[in-house]
N, C-alpha and C positions, 0 to 999 in steps of 0.2 A: 640534680638531688634524687636520690633513690625515692621509688615509690613506696608508699606504705605497704606492709606485709599484708595488710587486709584485702588490697587489690590483688596483690600477686596470688594470694590462696584462692580469692575468686575466679581468677584466670583458671587455676588449677581445676577448679570444680567445673567449669566450662568447657575446658578443653578434654576433661575427661569423658564428660558425656558425649562430645562431639567424636573423638578419637576413638573410643571403645565400639563405636558403633562396627568397626571392622570385625568385632568378635561376635556378630549378631547373624541371623539366620540367611540374609540376602549374599552377604560375601561368602558364606560356608557353600551354599548351593552352587555359588559361581566357582568355587573350587572344586567342587564335588564332579562339576561339569567337564572338568579338564583333567579327570583322574584320580582326584585325591579321595582316599578310601573312607576318610572320616573327618570329624570335624577337627581333630588335633593335626593332621596333616595339612590340611589348610591354613590353620594358624601358625605354625612352623614356617611353612613354605612363604607366607606372605611377611610375617614380621621379622625372620631372618633374611630375606631376600637380599636386604641393603647390604649385608654383610658377605655378598656373593657366596662363592661355594665353600665357605668354612665348614670345618668338621665339627661333629655334634661337641666335642670337648669346648669348643671356642663359644658355640652358641649358648650352651650350658653357663659356661662362665658369664657372658654378657646378661644372658636374661636374669640369672642370679637365684631365682627361688623354685626351680623344678627340682623334684626329687631326683636323685641319682638314677642314671637310665632313662628317664622319661624323654629327653631329647632324642636320645640314640634309637628311639622306636620309630623316629620319623625322619631323622638326617641321618646320611644321606639320600634314604630311600626315596624321598620327594625329588630329588634332582634327578631321578631317572625318569620321570613322568614330565617334569615342567622346569624350565630354566629359571634363574632368579628374576631375569628380566621379565619373562613371561607371567612370573608370580606377582611381581609389583604392579604390571597392568592388570592384572585379575582383581588384586585387592584394591587398587585404586577405584576402579571400575564398579564393582561390588559395594565398595562403602560408599562412593558417591550416589549409587542409586538407593541405597537403603536410607540414605539422608533424605533424598528427594521424596521417597514414599512416604516418610513420617512428617516432614515439614509442608506439603502440599503447595499452596500458591506462593507461599514465603520463597520457594525455590526461583520464583520468577522475578522476585524482588530486585528492581535496579540497585538499590542499596547493598545487595550483597557484593557487588564490585568492590565498593569502598571497604566492607569489613573485610573482605579477602585480602585487600591491599594491606590494610593495617596489621593484620594476622601475619601476613607473610612477610611484612618488614621487620618484625618482632622474631618470627621464627628462624630467619636466615643469619640473625644478626649476634647470636648467642655464642658464647666462647665454646669451643670444640674440644679443647685440652681434658684429656680424660673421658670425654663422651662419647664411647664408641659406636653405640646404636645411633645416637643422634649424628654423628659426623657421616655415617654411612648413608643416613637419609638426607643430609645435606647434600650429598653428591649427585642426589637425584633431580631431574628436572622439575620445576615447578608448573603444576598444571594451569593451563589458562582459564578453563572453563570454571567460574565463581565457586559453585559448591564443592567440586572437587579440589579447588582452591583452599577455601575454608578448611576441608578435611585434612588436606596435606599440611596445612600450617598447624593442625591442632596436634596432628600426629607428631610432627617435629617438635613442638612445644612440650608434648606429653613425654617424649622420650628423653629429651633433654634434661627434664625434671627427674625422670626416673632414673638415668644414668647418675645423676647426682645423689638421688635418695640412696642408691645402692652403694655407693662410696661411703656414704656415712654410716650406713649400716655394717660395713666392713670396719670402718674405723671405731664402731662401738662394740663390735664382737657379736653382732646379731647376724645368724645364718639364715639362708633362705626359709628353710622351714620355721625357725624360730620366729623370722618377720611373719608367717602366715598365724602362727599361734598368737602373736600380740595383736594382730588385726582382728583376729576371732575374738579376742577378750574385748577388744575395742568396740565391737558390734554388739557386744552382750551375749555371746555366743561361746558354748564349751568347745575346746579346739577339734574334739573328734565329729562335731557336726558341722565344721567349715568346709564347705566344697573343695577348696584345693587342696586340703590334706586329709578328709575324712577316709580316702580308700587306703592310706598309708596303713602298715601292719601296726596292729595296737600297741605292740611291744615297741616299735620304733617310735611312735608318736608320744608314748608314754614317756620314753626315754627323753625325748626333746624336752618336755615340758617339766620333767623333774630337773633337768638341766638348768630350766629358766627359775624352778623354784629354787636350787640350790644357790644360786646368783641373787636371792632377795627379789627377783621382779613377779614372781607369781605366789600366790598364796596358797594354803591349804585345800582351799575349796576352787582352785583352779580359776582365780579371778587376779585381778592385778592386785599387786602391792602399790603402797603410795610411790616407791622408788620405782616400780615397773610402768606406774603411768606417767611419772615425771620423765622417764627416759623417753618413753613414745614420743611424748609431747615434745621433748627438746628435739628429737630427731625430725619431726614434721615441722618444726619451726626453723631448724635449719635448712633442711630441704627447700622451704619457702625462699630462704635466704638465697642459696645456691641458684635457684631458679631465676630470681629478680633481675640479673644483668640481660637477661632478653628482651626486657621492655625498657631498657634504658634509652633504645632508640626512639621511643614514643613519648611525647609529651604528655603532662597530666590529663589535660584536655582528651587526648587521641587515645588514651588507655580507657578512659572513661567511655570513650564512644565505641570502642572495641568490645568493652563489656556490655554495654547497652545492644551493642548489635548481635552478639553470640548468645545472649540469653534466651531470646525466643527459639532460636535453633535449639538449644541445649534442654530448653524445657518439653519441647515437642518430641525429644529422644529420651 
């Protein structure tokens, strides 16, 4: 019997907090120490590494929501400084170190072994069809150390969900920049204030917003219309539904145990 979507969405909240530690200061410093010029070099080297030496066009397609040319400023340049295999190791080490710094004594808790095992069972059992980045991660060795193991499982589950989300965006005709605009509106922000797109040329961003307005998704004040809000909510619900099969391997009690075990880690992060 499928797990209730409320639990699936709660898992999303938890794995998002744990997985995105990768994009924080400690992993960034680790990548700069091996020759990366800036934050985004490390971001693309680490996140794209499971795809191997894929060209910028492929990474752009898989990551979905970067503006044209942004990926190409970093790939393939980073592969002249570090191999994908080295980037994977730097990313794992830096992410696990960042988690340990945040969770303190919890890192030594014997209960982390059990939580890591539950998370990993789910993380390696999801369907891979159409999940390109998730499939690349699935091909990597699973860390043995409990903190790194939990981070790795969270990253797998996060990218599995993300691959499904991107497919739904394509199916609903929402491009990468449009997705950022809708996220900004969901946060109660104006698109030009949103960090991921505020740097785009004003005319380009205005054109994206105008296109959403023409579709009846954005109103005259750059807010959601009822149709826009309903579309975003539908995509989010369908994203949870597509993420749910990863947890079929766990019983209801095991999923509740996993949620309870990840919660203090996510809270600390």
